[in-house]
C-alpha positions as CSV (number, residue, x, y, z in Angstrom):
1,M,48.5,84.8,60.8
2,A,51.6,83.8,59.0
3,S,51.3,80.3,60.4
4,L,47.7,80.0,59.2
5,T,48.7,81.1,55.7
6,S,51.6,78.8,55.5
7,S,49.4,75.9,56.6
8,V,46.9,76.6,53.9
9,L,49.6,77.0,51.2
10,V,51.3,73.8,52.1
11,A,51.7,71.6,49.0
12,P,49.5,68.5,49.0
13,S,51.0,65.2,49.6
14,A,51.9,62.8,46.8
15,S,49.1,60.4,47.7
16,A,46.6,63.2,47.6
17,R,47.8,64.2,44.1
18,V,47.4,60.7,42.8
19,S,43.9,60.4,44.3
20,R,42.9,63.7,42.6
21,R,44.3,62.6,39.2
22,S,42.4,59.3,39.5
23,A,39.2,61.0,40.3
24,A,39.6,63.5,37.4
25,A,40.6,60.9,34.8
26,P,37.8,59.6,32.6
27,V,36.7,56.0,33.2
28,A,37.9,53.7,30.5
29,S,35.2,51.5,28.9
30,A,35.5,47.7,29.2
31,P,37.2,46.1,26.2
32,A,34.7,44.6,23.8
33,L,34.3,40.8,23.9
34,R,35.9,39.1,20.9
35,K,33.4,37.5,18.6
36,T,33.5,33.7,18.9
37,S,33.9,31.7,15.8
38,S,30.9,30.3,14.0
39,V,32.2,26.8,14.5
40,A,32.2,27.2,18.3
41,S,28.7,28.6,18.3
42,R,27.2,25.7,16.3
43,P,25.0,23.3,18.2
44,L,26.5,19.9,18.8
45,H,24.1,18.1,16.4
46,A,25.4,20.2,13.5
47,A,28.9,18.8,13.7
48,A,30.1,17.4,10.4
49,L,29.6,13.7,10.1
50,P,32.2,11.5,8.5
51,P,31.5,10.6,4.8
52,L,29.7,7.3,4.1
53,T,31.7,4.5,2.7
54,R,30.7,2.9,-0.6
55,S,29.3,-0.2,1.1
56,Q,27.2,2.0,3.4
57,R,25.8,4.0,0.5
58,T,24.8,1.0,-1.5
59,A,23.5,-1.1,1.4
60,P,19.8,0.3,1.2
61,V,19.7,-0.3,-2.6
62,K,20.9,-3.9,-2.2
63,A,18.4,-4.6,0.6
64,A,15.5,-3.2,-1.5
65,A,16.6,-5.3,-4.5
66,A,16.9,-8.4,-2.4
67,A,13.4,-7.9,-0.9
68,Q,11.9,-7.4,-4.3
69,E,13.5,-10.5,-5.7
70,Q,12.4,-12.5,-2.7
71,S,8.8,-11.2,-3.0
72,G,8.8,-12.1,-6.7
73,S,10.1,-15.6,-6.0
74,A,7.4,-16.1,-3.3
75,A,4.7,-15.0,-5.6
76,T,5.8,-17.4,-8.3
77,E,6.0,-20.3,-5.8
78,E,2.6,-19.6,-4.4
79,K,0.8,-19.2,-7.7
80,S,-2.0,-21.6,-7.5
81,Y,-5.7,-21.4,-8.5
82,V,-8.5,-21.3,-6.0
83,A,-12.2,-21.7,-7.1
84,L,-15.6,-20.4,-5.9
85,C,-18.4,-22.6,-7.0
86,A,-22.1,-22.0,-7.3
87,S,-25.0,-22.7,-9.7
88,A,-24.9,-20.9,-13.1
89,D,-28.3,-19.5,-12.2
90,F,-26.8,-17.8,-9.1
91,F,-23.8,-16.4,-10.9
92,F,-25.4,-15.2,-14.1
93,N,-29.2,-14.9,-13.6
94,D,-29.9,-13.8,-10.1
95,V,-31.3,-10.3,-9.9
96,Q,-30.0,-9.8,-6.4
97,N,-26.5,-10.6,-7.7
98,E,-26.4,-8.3,-10.6
99,A,-23.5,-6.2,-9.1
100,F,-21.3,-9.3,-9.6
101,A,-20.9,-8.6,-13.3
102,E,-20.1,-4.9,-12.7
103,Q,-17.4,-5.9,-10.2
104,L,-15.7,-8.2,-12.7
105,R,-15.8,-5.6,-15.5
106,E,-14.3,-3.0,-13.1
107,R,-11.5,-5.4,-12.2
108,V,-10.8,-5.9,-15.9
109,R,-10.5,-2.2,-16.4
110,F,-8.2,-1.9,-13.4
111,F,-6.0,-4.7,-14.7
112,G,-5.8,-2.8,-18.0
113,E,-4.6,0.4,-16.3
114,Q,-2.0,-1.5,-14.4
115,D,-0.9,-3.5,-17.5
116,R,-1.6,-6.7,-15.6
117,K,-2.6,-10.0,-17.1
118,I,-6.2,-11.2,-16.3
119,D,-6.0,-14.1,-13.8
120,F,-9.7,-14.8,-13.1
121,F,-12.1,-16.8,-15.3
122,F,-15.3,-18.8,-15.4
123,V,-15.4,-22.5,-15.9
124,P,-18.9,-23.9,-16.5
125,E,-19.4,-27.5,-15.3
126,P,-15.7,-28.0,-14.4
127,A,-14.5,-31.5,-14.9
128,W,-12.8,-31.6,-11.5
129,L,-15.9,-30.5,-9.6
130,E,-16.8,-33.8,-7.9
131,S,-13.1,-34.7,-7.1
132,K,-12.0,-31.3,-5.7
133,L,-15.1,-29.7,-4.2
134,E,-16.4,-31.0,-0.9
135,G,-20.2,-30.7,-0.9
136,A,-20.4,-30.6,-4.7
137,K,-23.8,-32.4,-4.6
138,R,-25.3,-29.4,-2.9
139,L,-24.8,-27.2,-6.0
140,G,-27.6,-26.6,-8.4
141,R,-26.7,-27.7,-11.9
142,P,-25.3,-26.6,-14.2
143,A,-22.6,-25.4,-11.9
144,V,-20.0,-22.7,-12.5
145,A,-16.6,-22.1,-10.9
146,L,-14.9,-18.7,-10.7
147,V,-11.2,-19.4,-10.6
148,S,-8.3,-17.1,-9.8
149,T,-4.7,-17.1,-8.5
150,D,-5.4,-14.0,-6.3
151,H,-6.2,-15.7,-3.0
152,V,-6.8,-12.4,-1.2
153,W,-9.4,-11.2,-3.8
154,M,-11.1,-14.6,-3.8
155,S,-11.5,-14.4,0.0
156,F,-13.2,-11.0,-0.5
157,M,-15.4,-12.4,-3.2
158,R,-16.4,-15.4,-1.1
159,L,-17.6,-13.0,1.6
160,R,-19.3,-10.7,-1.0
161,L,-21.1,-13.5,-2.8
162,D,-21.8,-15.5,0.4
163,R,-23.6,-18.5,-1.1
164,V,-20.6,-20.1,-2.8
165,L,-18.3,-23.1,-2.0
166,K,-14.5,-22.9,-2.1
167,A,-12.2,-25.4,-3.7
168,D,-8.4,-25.5,-3.6
169,L,-6.9,-26.4,-7.0
170,K,-3.2,-26.4,-5.9
171,G,-1.1,-28.8,-8.0
172,M,-3.4,-28.8,-11.0
173,S,-2.3,-27.8,-14.5
174,D,-4.1,-25.1,-16.4
175,E,-5.4,-27.7,-18.8
176,E,-7.0,-29.6,-15.9
177,I,-8.4,-26.5,-14.2
178,F,-10.1,-25.1,-17.4
179,A,-11.5,-28.4,-18.6
180,S,-15.3,-28.1,-18.9
181,A,-17.6,-31.1,-18.9
182,C,-20.2,-29.2,-20.9
183,N,-17.6,-27.8,-23.4
184,Y,-18.5,-24.2,-22.2
185,E,-22.1,-24.5,-23.4
186,L,-24.8,-23.5,-20.9
187,P,-28.5,-23.8,-21.6
188,P,-30.5,-20.6,-21.8
189,F,-31.8,-19.2,-18.5
190,E,-35.4,-18.5,-17.7
191,R,-36.3,-14.9,-17.1
192,P,-35.7,-14.4,-13.3
193,L,-38.5,-13.2,-11.1
194,G,-38.4,-9.5,-10.5
195,S,-36.5,-8.7,-13.6
196,D,-39.4,-6.6,-14.8
197,K,-38.9,-4.3,-11.8
198,W,-35.3,-3.3,-12.6
199,T,-34.4,-0.2,-10.5
200,A,-30.7,0.2,-11.1
201,P,-29.6,3.4,-12.9
202,Y,-28.2,1.3,-15.8
203,S,-29.6,-1.3,-18.1
204,P,-29.2,-5.0,-17.1
205,Y,-26.4,-6.9,-18.7
206,E,-27.3,-8.8,-21.8
207,P,-27.3,-12.7,-21.5
208,G,-23.9,-14.1,-22.4
209,W,-21.8,-11.3,-20.7
210,W,-20.0,-14.0,-18.8
211,E,-18.5,-15.6,-22.0
212,A,-15.9,-12.8,-22.1
213,F,-14.4,-14.5,-19.0
214,Y,-14.0,-18.0,-20.5
215,N,-10.5,-19.3,-20.9
216,K,-11.0,-22.1,-23.3
217,Q,-7.9,-24.3,-23.6
């Protein structure tokens, strides 16, 4: 009996005591992760770029100015008149062509809004007609030329009007271009067929509306 009691009361070994203390001790929480700096968390593309040099900052402005100057020089060099020729009756008295007057007046209004100088005019019986226009003999007389320095617009008007002949007046002076063999005097037109059946929502233009587009020298 004494031996049993003594075996029960034997003190636990050192390893057993350490094991028990480890089991009883509370588990320590893992240390919190340190917050990374905002610089390290930035995406790569947000990295600061080196400042631009003075030449780099002014390069786009210089390029734009050079392009504008070159465009202006080209426009000056290419300024030359082109003409669309037809009979005066077709331009001014054809009922089927009545929208022509409206187009010209709208263009005048547009030029006024843009503060641009008018560059399109009528020349009745131009003095250069026979020498500059191939096929001039095919035109009804008196003939009229619509002249302008805007070649793109004149290409459009040639398609729009259809029954016109084109003449290149490059190299001619303004005095030569606007010289009129009839001194800007056209005979009165006969009343066109179908004019009594006007269906447009506005009144027809009064005879002589085209005189506002003369550029007498």
